[in-house]
BADREN-169641 format. One line per field, with one value per residue (C-alpha): residue in three letters; x, y, z. Coordinates in Angstrom, 3 decimals. Layout:
BEGIN
residuo [ala	...]
X [X	...]
Y [Y	...]
Z [Z	...]
! end
This chain:
BEGIN
residuo [met	leu	lys	asn	pro	phe	lys	thr	tyr	arg	ile	thr	gly	val	tyr	phe	phe	ser	ser	ala	ile	ile	ile	ile	leu	leu	ile	gly	ile	val	ser	ala	val	ser	tyr	ser	gly	thr	ser	arg	gln	val	ala	ser	asn	thr	ser	tyr	tyr	gln	gln	arg	leu	leu	asn	glu	leu	ser	lys	lys	val	ser	thr	ser	leu	ile	gly	ile	glu	gln	thr	ser	leu	thr	ala	ala	lys	asn	leu	asp	leu	leu	tyr	asn	arg	leu	gln	asp	ser	asp	ala	tyr	glu	arg	leu	arg	val	glu	asn	glu	leu	arg	ser	gln	leu	asn	tyr	leu	val	phe	gly	thr	pro	ile	leu	gln	ser	ile	his	val	tyr	ala	asn	tyr	pro	phe	thr	ser	asp	thr	gln	ala	pro	val	thr	phe	asn	thr	leu	ser	lys	leu	gln	gln	glu	pro	trp	tyr	ala	ser	ile	val	asp	thr	asp	ser	ala	trp	leu	gly	glu	his	thr	ile	ile	ser	asn	gly	arg	glu	glu	ser	val	ile	ser	phe	ala	arg	lys	val	ile	asn	asn	ser	asn	gln	tyr	tyr	ser	leu	met	val	phe	asn	ile	lys	val	ser	ser	ile	lys	gln	leu	ile	ser	ser	glu	asp	asp	met	ala	lys	met	ala	leu	leu	asp	ala	ala	gly	arg	leu	ile	ala	his	ser	gly	glu	glu	ala	asn	leu	gln	ala	ala	thr	arg	thr	leu	asn	gly	glu	met	val	gln	pro	ser	gly	ser	leu	arg	ser	gly	asp	asp	phe	phe	val	trp	ala	lys	ser	pro	asp	ala	gln	trp	thr	leu	phe	glu	val	ser	ser	trp	asn	glu	met	thr	lys	gly	ser	lys	ser	met	ala	lys	leu	phe	leu	leu	leu	gly	val	ser	thr	ile	val	leu	val	leu	leu	ile	thr	leu	phe	leu	ser	arg	arg	phe	met	lys	pro	met	asn	gln	leu	val	arg	ala	met	gly	glu	phe	ser	pro	gly	glu	ala	gln	thr	leu	pro	thr	asp	tyr	thr	asn	glu	phe	gly	lys	leu	phe	his	gly	tyr	arg	lys	leu	thr	his	arg	ile	glu	asp	leu	tyr	asp	ser	leu	asp	glu	lys	his	lys	gln	gln	arg	ala	ala	glu	leu	lys	ser	leu	gln	thr	met	ile	asn	pro	his	phe	leu	tyr	asn	thr	leu	asp	gln	ile	asn	trp	thr	ala	ile	glu	ala	gly	gln	asp	lys	ile	ser	ala	met	leu	ala	gln	val	ala	ser	met	phe	arg	leu	val	leu	thr	asn	thr	asp	ser	leu	val	ala	val	ser	glu	glu	ile	ala	his	ile	asp	cys	tyr	leu	lys	phe	gln	gln	leu	arg	trp	glu	glu	arg	leu	thr	tyr	thr	val	glu	ile	asp	asp	asp	ala	lys	asp	cys	leu	met	pro	lys	val	met	met	gln	pro	phe	ile	glu	asn	ala	phe	val	his	gly	phe	his	gly	val	arg	ala	ala	glu	leu	arg	val	arg	ile	ser	arg	glu	asp	asn	gln	leu	his	val	gln	ile	thr	asp	asn	gly	arg	gly	leu	ala	asp	asn	trp	gln	his	lys	pro	arg	lys	arg	gly	gly	tyr	gly	leu	arg	asn	val	arg	glu	arg	leu	asp	ala	leu	phe	gly	ser	gln	tyr	arg	leu	ser	leu	val	asn	arg	glu	gln	gly	gly	val	gln	val	asp	ile	leu	phe	pro	ile	ser	glu	lys]
X [44.562	41.941	40.442	36.720	36.262	33.084	35.145	38.364	37.747	35.635	31.960	31.922	34.684	33.182	29.744	31.160	33.433	30.905	28.301	30.863	31.939	28.341	27.357	30.459	29.762	26.132	27.066	29.755	27.345	24.629	27.122	28.555	25.124	23.909	26.933	26.763	23.026	23.207	26.148	24.320	21.207	23.230	24.965	21.644	19.978	23.012	23.242	19.533	19.473	22.827	21.666	18.542	20.653	23.159	20.364	19.053	22.531	23.235	20.107	21.173	24.731	23.502	21.077	23.829	26.380	23.920	23.019	26.711	26.848	23.745	25.090	28.385	26.517	24.639	27.800	29.659	26.955	26.979	30.775	30.607	28.139	30.101	33.467	32.476	31.666	35.119	36.737	34.926	34.472	36.458	38.311	35.398	33.003	35.464	35.817	32.073	31.629	34.398	32.754	29.418	30.965	32.702	29.473	27.506	30.094	30.278	26.509	26.772	29.381	27.470	24.164	25.361	26.245	28.507	30.431	33.741	35.095	35.255	38.489	38.413	41.257	41.329	43.733	41.935	43.894	41.311	42.208	42.113	42.093	43.495	41.465	38.170	35.843	36.263	39.794	40.952	44.080	45.731	45.397	49.157	48.851	46.310	48.984	50.691	47.641	48.015	44.541	45.126	45.367	41.815	40.280	42.372	40.175	36.743	34.465	33.643	34.825	34.787	38.162	39.025	39.842	42.761	43.950	43.796	45.080	42.177	42.576	46.249	45.729	45.218	41.675	40.540	38.014	36.567	36.029	33.921	35.705	33.829	35.318	33.817	33.350	32.381	30.049	32.932	33.338	36.630	37.712	39.063	38.355	37.955	35.790	36.529	33.855	35.435	33.193	33.996	35.081	33.671	30.238	30.433	31.743	28.901	26.493	28.125	29.170	27.246	26.392	29.219	31.683	32.873	31.544	33.962	32.263	33.536	32.056	33.067	32.370	31.121	34.701	35.167	37.556	37.518	36.019	35.370	35.620	35.022	37.775	41.346	42.067	44.604	42.140	39.340	41.615	42.375	38.656	37.974	40.425	38.779	35.322	36.479	34.373	32.153	29.644	27.573	24.184	22.737	23.150	24.646	27.109	30.390	32.631	36.436	38.330	37.306	35.816	32.108	31.203	27.756	27.215	24.454	24.469	22.674	19.630	21.655	24.607	27.023	27.849	28.489	28.479	29.896	30.526	33.110	32.274	34.248	32.882	34.231	32.458	29.239	29.307	30.535	27.062	26.952	30.320	29.154	26.070	28.214	30.471	27.391	26.216	29.633	29.629	26.172	27.266	30.327	28.204	25.687	28.458	29.907	26.466	25.514	28.878	28.493	25.014	26.322	29.182	26.767	24.343	27.100	28.514	25.074	24.450	27.903	27.951	25.935	27.855	31.171	29.835	28.955	32.331	34.163	32.140	32.954	36.669	36.705	34.553	35.873	33.814	32.657	33.112	29.989	29.503	27.261	25.432	22.640	19.156	17.161	17.395	14.159	15.097	17.489	20.365	18.313	17.811	21.557	22.336	19.734	21.094	24.659	23.660	21.981	25.087	27.413	25.182	25.318	29.118	29.457	27.300	29.540	32.627	31.127	30.342	33.870	35.320	33.332	34.417	38.013	37.789	36.366	39.139	41.775	40.274	40.277	43.915	44.815	43.122	44.900	48.254	47.453	46.708	50.110	51.539	50.187	52.462	55.440	54.469	54.306	57.748	59.273	57.719	58.997	62.418	62.449	61.497	64.195	66.891	65.673	65.968	69.476	70.518	69.064	70.984	67.834	69.195	66.475	63.710	65.582	65.740	62.040	61.130	63.228	61.354	57.974	58.985	59.973	56.633	54.670	56.795	56.166	52.450	51.887	54.160	52.446	48.684	48.241	45.944	48.425	52.135	55.079	55.696	59.113	57.558	55.022	57.817	59.824	56.882	56.451	60.204	60.080	57.273	59.043	62.277	60.269	58.906	62.390	63.637	60.871	61.038	64.782	65.942	62.467	61.263	62.280	60.844	61.534	60.353	60.534	59.727	59.949	61.947	59.038	56.818	59.001	57.629	53.990	51.626	49.602	47.177	48.906	49.210	47.452	49.678	50.157	46.731	47.397	50.976	49.815	47.062	49.738	51.687	48.629	46.584	48.542	51.862	50.246	51.828	54.171	57.867	59.306	57.479	57.963	56.560	56.926	55.860	55.976	54.927	54.806	53.134	50.642	49.511	47.844	47.484	49.710	49.752	50.510	50.907	51.478	51.999	52.758	53.100	50.738	47.697	45.503	41.962	39.208	36.086	33.457	35.964	34.191	30.853	32.226	31.363	34.368	34.539	37.360	39.527	38.671	38.728	41.995	40.695	37.392	39.285	41.404	38.323	36.572	39.617	40.044	36.352	36.735	39.898	39.204	35.519	34.946	38.377	40.243	40.297	41.075	41.222	42.331	42.691	44.370	47.445	47.711	51.091	49.666	49.238	47.355	47.848	46.593	46.271	45.420	45.167	44.279	44.882	48.370	49.009	52.447	54.173]
Y [-17.754	-15.000	-13.935	-13.575	-9.801	-10.350	-12.341	-10.296	-6.556	-4.055	-4.151	-0.373	-0.620	-3.682	-2.060	1.245	-0.181	-2.826	-0.118	2.044	-0.770	-1.741	1.864	2.441	-0.730	0.264	3.781	2.377	-0.137	2.501	4.917	2.237	0.993	4.553	5.496	2.313	2.613	6.305	5.759	3.011	5.173	8.142	5.923	4.463	7.862	9.362	6.451	6.680	10.415	10.394	7.539	9.472	12.534	10.513	8.839	12.242	13.493	10.256	10.792	14.357	13.309	10.326	12.513	14.992	12.366	10.298	13.513	13.941	10.360	10.906	14.222	12.556	9.906	12.540	14.548	11.449	10.675	14.273	14.189	10.965	12.537	15.728	13.952	12.048	15.339	16.650	13.864	14.415	18.231	21.094	23.577	25.950	23.184	21.717	25.085	25.494	21.952	22.511	25.730	23.956	21.174	23.675	25.633	22.539	21.553	25.120	25.064	21.868	23.381	26.607	24.809	22.355	24.182	21.494	21.023	22.908	21.988	19.350	17.946	16.172	13.901	13.073	12.743	15.446	18.720	20.839	24.397	24.849	27.674	26.634	29.405	28.138	25.689	23.202	22.064	19.799	17.627	14.937	11.254	11.043	13.407	11.084	8.651	11.367	11.830	10.228	8.714	7.075	3.539	3.868	4.222	1.786	-1.280	0.332	2.465	4.885	5.472	7.995	9.448	10.381	13.869	15.397	18.784	20.399	23.714	26.083	29.791	29.581	28.077	24.603	23.491	20.410	18.350	14.879	13.637	11.279	9.856	8.309	6.806	7.744	4.647	4.668	2.287	-0.112	-0.373	1.466	3.851	7.065	9.788	10.352	12.933	13.937	15.864	17.724	18.466	21.099	19.493	22.477	21.664	18.043	19.142	21.594	18.711	16.468	19.141	20.322	23.905	24.229	22.610	20.324	17.031	14.473	12.877	10.912	9.738	6.299	4.734	1.183	-0.147	1.503	4.188	7.631	10.064	13.170	14.080	16.770	16.724	15.481	13.142	10.977	10.238	9.497	7.199	5.297	5.204	3.823	0.975	0.326	0.098	-2.089	-5.235	-3.912	-1.921	-4.889	-3.463	-0.457	1.569	0.970	2.060	0.835	1.910	1.592	3.201	6.836	6.790	6.189	5.477	5.816	5.014	4.990	3.755	5.158	3.194	1.745	0.999	2.893	5.458	5.180	8.163	7.774	10.114	9.847	11.209	11.269	8.797	10.873	13.944	11.991	10.571	13.734	14.275	10.689	11.147	14.374	12.604	9.739	12.263	13.913	10.512	9.898	13.316	12.715	9.214	10.478	13.085	10.398	8.103	10.805	11.631	7.976	7.184	10.072	8.855	5.270	6.397	8.305	5.381	2.821	4.880	5.272	1.534	0.586	2.989	0.692	-2.329	-0.619	0.249	-3.393	-4.631	-2.106	-3.199	-6.852	-6.048	-4.075	-6.500	-7.365	-9.114	-6.720	-3.561	-1.703	-1.040	1.607	0.647	2.672	1.897	3.984	1.455	-0.485	-2.280	-5.197	-3.241	-2.859	-6.654	-7.151	-4.782	-6.502	-9.939	-8.814	-7.429	-10.745	-12.588	-10.461	-11.029	-14.766	-14.629	-12.789	-15.448	-18.132	-16.295	-16.207	-19.917	-20.689	-18.647	-20.678	-23.935	-22.733	-22.190	-25.676	-27.103	-25.391	-26.986	-30.388	-29.918	-29.242	-32.447	-34.260	-32.993	-34.545	-37.913	-37.852	-38.999	-42.482	-43.173	-41.816	-43.971	-46.985	-46.201	-45.715	-48.929	-50.976	-49.369	-50.380	-53.981	-53.981	-52.955	-55.595	-58.255	-57.053	-57.204	-60.735	-61.758	-62.289	-60.850	-62.380	-60.855	-57.520	-57.560	-58.420	-55.552	-53.159	-54.127	-53.752	-50.299	-49.271	-50.493	-48.472	-45.385	-45.547	-46.033	-43.374	-40.558	-39.972	-39.407	-39.011	-41.433	-41.809	-42.404	-42.974	-46.530	-46.423	-45.600	-48.416	-50.837	-49.734	-50.622	-54.036	-54.629	-54.143	-56.663	-59.214	-58.823	-59.397	-62.647	-63.562	-63.573	-65.982	-68.287	-67.955	-69.906	-71.387	-68.022	-66.638	-63.356	-60.874	-57.301	-55.939	-52.329	-50.884	-47.671	-45.722	-46.768	-45.485	-41.922	-43.048	-42.853	-45.701	-46.159	-46.412	-49.891	-51.476	-54.567	-55.552	-57.273	-59.573	-60.387	-60.914	-63.308	-65.270	-65.847	-66.370	-68.639	-69.543	-70.689	-72.611	-76.073	-75.215	-76.156	-73.525	-70.269	-68.196	-64.677	-62.341	-58.692	-56.856	-53.249	-52.006	-49.402	-50.481	-47.572	-45.170	-47.658	-48.988	-52.789	-54.389	-58.177	-60.408	-64.183	-66.949	-70.740	-71.318	-73.549	-71.264	-70.018	-72.288	-72.829	-70.127	-68.235	-64.925	-66.153	-68.307	-66.869	-65.917	-66.000	-63.474	-61.544	-60.468	-56.770	-56.038	-57.030	-55.199	-52.113	-52.146	-52.410	-49.542	-47.297	-48.139	-47.346	-44.003	-43.071	-44.382	-45.270	-47.727	-47.094	-49.816	-53.642	-56.126	-59.896	-62.872	-66.238	-69.581	-70.329	-73.535	-74.320	-73.642	-70.564	-67.311	-64.451	-60.951	-58.339	-54.704	-52.078	-48.420	-45.050	-43.597	-40.627	-39.028	-36.787]
Z [42.016	41.877	45.174	45.684	46.158	48.198	50.713	50.610	50.244	52.105	51.197	50.608	47.997	46.309	46.141	44.873	42.172	41.070	40.498	38.677	36.338	35.536	34.765	32.633	30.634	30.097	28.963	26.648	25.115	24.625	23.031	20.734	19.670	19.173	17.065	15.014	14.387	13.586	11.220	9.368	9.114	7.848	5.277	4.167	3.818	2.105	-0.306	-1.103	-1.851	-3.662	-5.875	-6.770	-7.556	-9.584	-11.519	-12.530	-13.417	-15.286	-17.383	-18.254	-19.088	-21.075	-23.042	-23.884	-24.867	-26.889	-28.683	-29.585	-30.894	-33.075	-34.298	-35.221	-37.191	-39.199	-39.773	-40.976	-43.554	-44.819	-45.048	-47.057	-49.538	-49.944	-49.998	-53.119	-54.876	-53.918	-55.858	-59.172	-59.413	-60.722	-58.538	-58.195	-57.277	-54.819	-53.109	-52.964	-51.514	-49.003	-47.824	-47.584	-45.469	-43.221	-42.865	-41.853	-39.272	-37.927	-37.582	-35.537	-33.235	-32.706	-32.378	-29.727	-26.456	-25.045	-28.300	-28.370	-31.793	-34.544	-35.919	-39.248	-40.377	-44.118	-47.033	-49.012	-48.810	-47.022	-46.234	-42.484	-39.970	-36.571	-34.913	-36.356	-34.502	-37.350	-38.114	-40.964	-40.613	-42.655	-41.731	-41.206	-38.298	-36.687	-35.626	-33.602	-31.358	-27.855	-28.078	-31.491	-29.991	-28.632	-32.128	-34.169	-33.682	-33.475	-35.659	-32.862	-29.311	-26.518	-25.676	-22.110	-20.963	-22.888	-24.092	-27.525	-28.873	-29.439	-30.198	-29.320	-25.894	-24.370	-23.752	-21.775	-23.678	-23.896	-27.448	-29.467	-32.495	-35.440	-38.563	-41.938	-44.102	-47.779	-49.604	-50.158	-46.396	-46.554	-43.815	-45.275	-42.712	-38.959	-37.267	-33.654	-31.758	-28.849	-25.859	-23.319	-20.074	-18.239	-19.641	-18.447	-15.066	-14.830	-15.326	-12.707	-10.177	-7.129	-6.358	-3.785	-6.224	-3.385	-4.734	-6.117	-9.130	-12.095	-15.376	-16.682	-20.032	-20.583	-20.327	-16.939	-18.192	-16.621	-19.155	-17.082	-13.430	-10.874	-8.249	-8.032	-10.943	-9.052	-6.257	-8.699	-10.732	-7.518	-6.726	-10.203	-9.535	-6.182	-7.726	-10.601	-10.467	-7.653	-9.710	-10.867	-9.919	-11.768	-8.583	-5.172	-2.521	-1.033	1.830	1.668	4.516	4.756	1.232	0.684	-2.946	-4.527	-8.208	-10.782	-14.380	-17.384	-18.610	-21.509	-19.139	-21.383	-18.710	-15.013	-12.722	-9.202	-6.297	-3.523	-0.065	3.165	5.693	8.579	7.262	6.793	10.309	11.979	13.384	14.688	16.354	17.908	19.196	20.533	22.274	23.727	24.963	26.486	28.137	29.527	30.518	32.379	34.140	35.020	36.233	38.481	39.868	40.385	41.961	44.399	45.292	45.532	47.775	49.998	50.247	50.799	53.651	55.187	54.895	56.147	59.111	61.450	60.158	60.974	64.440	64.993	63.693	65.904	68.936	68.222	67.942	71.190	73.177	76.618	79.339	82.006	79.906	78.821	75.091	73.565	70.390	68.720	69.970	67.466	64.590	63.999	60.754	60.129	61.702	64.862	64.936	64.510	67.394	69.585	68.718	69.430	72.853	73.702	72.523	74.658	77.704	77.042	76.661	79.965	81.613	80.138	81.375	84.864	84.591	83.383	86.199	88.683	87.056	87.090	90.818	91.227	89.022	91.126	94.210	92.473	91.475	95.103	96.089	93.249	94.530	97.842	96.207	94.474	97.737	96.929	93.878	95.777	98.723	96.363	94.827	98.286	99.629	96.662	97.150	100.854	99.944	97.251	99.758	102.200	99.436	98.599	102.264	102.453	99.341	97.244	93.998	91.851	93.948	93.915	90.115	89.847	92.202	90.111	86.929	88.695	89.952	86.426	85.095	87.642	87.011	83.238	83.741	86.400	85.225	81.815	81.850	78.039	76.192	73.309	73.868	71.569	70.379	72.017	75.414	75.127	74.127	77.182	79.396	77.709	77.939	81.726	82.004	79.791	81.771	84.916	83.411	82.128	85.748	86.616	83.557	82.981	79.923	79.337	77.953	74.572	73.276	70.411	69.817	66.230	65.223	61.695	61.448	59.983	62.934	65.770	65.637	65.664	68.630	70.089	73.019	76.363	77.992	75.010	74.605	78.261	78.718	75.730	76.839	80.400	79.228	77.341	80.574	82.801	80.507	77.361	78.918	81.796	81.781	78.842	79.159	76.771	76.118	72.946	72.448	69.481	69.202	65.820	65.044	61.413	59.162	56.510	54.361	56.795	59.632	62.431	62.723	66.103	66.078	69.162	68.783	71.284	71.311	74.228	74.555	72.440	72.970	74.193	72.087	72.591	74.724	73.966	75.386	78.166	81.632	83.765	87.482	87.463	85.022	81.479	82.294	80.423	76.966	77.502	78.644	75.477	73.258	75.033	74.722	71.025	70.457	72.225	70.301	66.782	66.589	63.711	62.139	64.061	63.835	66.630	66.161	68.315	66.547	67.207	65.122	63.114	64.694	68.177	70.280	69.718	67.253	68.119	65.315	66.048	63.264	63.876	62.126	62.356	64.635	64.748	67.260]
! end
């Protein structure tokens, strides 16, 4: 079970640590809120400006790539016109047409800065120079290209970044492939326009060349990129299905993605940034807040410790004075306090003066009690005188041969001894039964075989306490009033426990109670019953019950119930 610190520990410690915990929580909350708000603001600003930048880049890239597509369309139509002339001309004309076609394509390559080369695949046996910007290949070689599957089912398609052999070395390009179809809707040639990857990267790269950007086509395939390809491929898979809006942002772990689509939605440009790098400033600010918070906590705790000690100093003085208080010994408490502490000191001095007065009064009463006890010791001669007198009469009866009188005197002496030796208000049930037993034996000697009595006690009632000499007045009334003129007297006493109460029941077969016996004036007697009621009232208040009723079969039944008290 948790203890209440305000009731258990020192006030200084509770005040100090409570203030520390509250300040630490406040600093932590402020730092967390500050970091969270700053991070969100940084992400929002970054997303806004990056989207604007990507939109501009997307427009430039889209313009360049659409220009390639339009150029390819024009080149395909020219090839179709010239290709027909190749089929129906003589050798000289074919050579002239071939040179014209090569010249047109070379003009396109040299006139378009981002275009690296053009590869033409056809069944016509063009002469080709592998070092030239325009290369002619047979259609059979087309199937050996790794990107062939991307163009099988479409008339035109963008091909992702791949390498070609140019001028005896490998060159990274992205390509646009367009099929050449004749008037009969038959595909007989393929033109591949190779774009320098460096040119695309130059369009989508930042000045510091640290940005991680990627260009996707309408199908979500990676066409060109600036940065590590593996990471951007993974980013592409992450963004798959997320880029529904024309522009937006998304955070995944340490990666923060911002994307923008071209107006015709054919191209998507996205950038990957490091969230930790973006929020480095926010973290630095949060650390600064924490540093300031810790400094503030230390300063506030020192001030709190100083104030708590100053506040607790007079309280400790008062507590120490209370612990060392002894009547008659002078105590020095500060007298220069005029606030609440001064009132406490003044009240404590008044209290100690009052306590000393009470001690003096108790000392005087103790002296008076000692004097009363001396007088009481003198009066103890009377019980001893009574015991000795009864003993002398008993011996006289024995010498005279009056055994019955001797036995009766012995029972009376035992009764007086039990009554006078114990001055407690409550006695054990066994002691009260011993007293009643002496009285009944005394009456047995007088009534002889005409008297029959029983005493029953439950085992769980033997250790209980009951008022002293409570039953004798009722038993005595039975012999004095109830058994008057009765040949055979019967008396029964029973003591039992009922829940949390002790039940004493006394029954006899006497003449019973007279009508209006409670209100009938008495010339003598009646003090025993009144005495029992007064003592029960004093001991138990309203928690007891006493009843006297006539029995149907004759006689009186007495029932007394009162709360249980044990030794």
